[in-house]
N, C-alpha and C positions, 0 to 999 in steps of 0.2 A: 617467129622463131623464139624458143624459150632459152633463157639464160642458164648456163651450166653452173650448178652449185657445187662447190668443192667442200668435202668434209673437213672438219677441223683437224683431223689427224694428218691430212695431206698438207695443210698449212703449217702444222708443227714440224713435219718432216722437212719441208722446204726451208723453214727457219733454222732447224738444226744443221742443215747442210751448209749454212753460212758460218758455222763455228770453224775456226781455223784448224782445230785438232782433228775434226772429222774430215774436213776438206783435204788436209795434208795426208791423212791416212788413206783416204780414198785414192788420192793421186799416186801415193807410193805403192799401194798394194792392189789397187783396182777393186777394193771392197765394195760390194753391192750394199744399197741401203733400201730395204724393202719395207712395206707395210704388212704387218702380221705374217712374217715368213722369214725366219732366220736361217740362212743357208748353213751348210756343214763345212764351208771353207774355214781356213784358220782365222781369217779376218773378215767379218761381215757385220752389218748393222741392220736393226729392225726397230720399228716403233709399233706398239700394240696398245689397244684399249685396255684399261684396267677398271674393275668395278668400283663404284662409288656413287653416292647420292649426287645427282646432277644439280639440284637446287640448293644454293647456300641461303639466299634470302629472297623473299617475294616482296615486291614493291607495287604500288598502284600502277606505275608506268611500265614495269617489266620485272625481270629476274636477274639476280646475281647468280651466275651458273659456274660450275666447275666440271672439268673433264680430267680424269686421271689416266696416265699413260705409263707404259713401261718402255724404256729405251734399252734394247738388248744389243749385246755385242758378242760375237764369237771371236775369241782371242787365242793367241798362242799360250800354251800352259806347260809348265815344267816344274820340277821340284827345285829348280835353281831360284834363289832369292831374287836375282836380277830381273828375271822375267816377271815374277809376281809383283815386284816393286814397280816395274814399268806399267803393268796393268792397273795397279792401284793408283798410280800417278795420273794415268789417263782419266780415270773417273773423278779423281780429286780436281784436276784441272777443268774437266767438263762441268762439274758442280759450280766451281768458281765462275766460269764463263756464264752459265745460266744466271747466277746471282747478280753478276755485273750487268747483264742485259736487262734483267728485271729492274734494277736500280736506275738504269738509264731510260727505262720505259721503251726499250727496243724489243718489242714483243712480236709474236707471229702475226702476220697480216691475215685477218679474218674477213676482209672486205668481200672476198669471193665465196664466203661460206654461207650466205643467205641469212635472212633474219636480222640484218643490220647489227651483227655481233661486234662489240667493241672489247678488245682484250684489256684486262685490268691488271693482270699479273701472271707470273709463272714462277714456280718454286720446285726445288728438288725436295721431295718428301722422304726419300730414303736413298742414301748414297750408294754407289756401286759396290756390288758384292757378287761372289761366285755362286751361281745357282747349281750348275752341274759341271763336272770335268771328266774328260776321257783322254785316251792316248793322244797327247800333243796339243789338245785344245780345251778351252773351257767356255762356258756360256755365262756371261756376267750381265747384270741388269741394274738399272737405276730407275727409281720411280719419280715421276713428275706430275705436277698439277697445274693446269692452265685454267685461269679464271677469266670470265668475261661477263659483260652486261648484254642482255638481250631484251629489247623492248617488246611489249605485248602487241 
């Protein structure tokens, strides 16, 4: 029987679900957290692949690799400053949480992702911003980069 290999995007989603901000919002609103599929609900989350060169450095023994991702969120939107400040605050706090986890080396578990991948870091490469807005909701995104070592 062959071992099931989990994609790195699934490991990243599982890791992000441990963030208290996301967990609290999911509990309060029932927000779904999908891979590559943001729902039209007022609050929902998605993680998607983003283009980028996967190889940072090649070594004799393996590669330092990178995967770029978009964390997307559908959120309530209004002309009222309070709602927009709350949305901005969510992404600011999420950025800080990611930075603290990286500093503590509390990184996504890649052990089930095949290839003996060892995470080396995670970073926010572009903080949260509104991509689109329509009546009552907006789509916001934050860009992240997961780095890992993969032996040959």
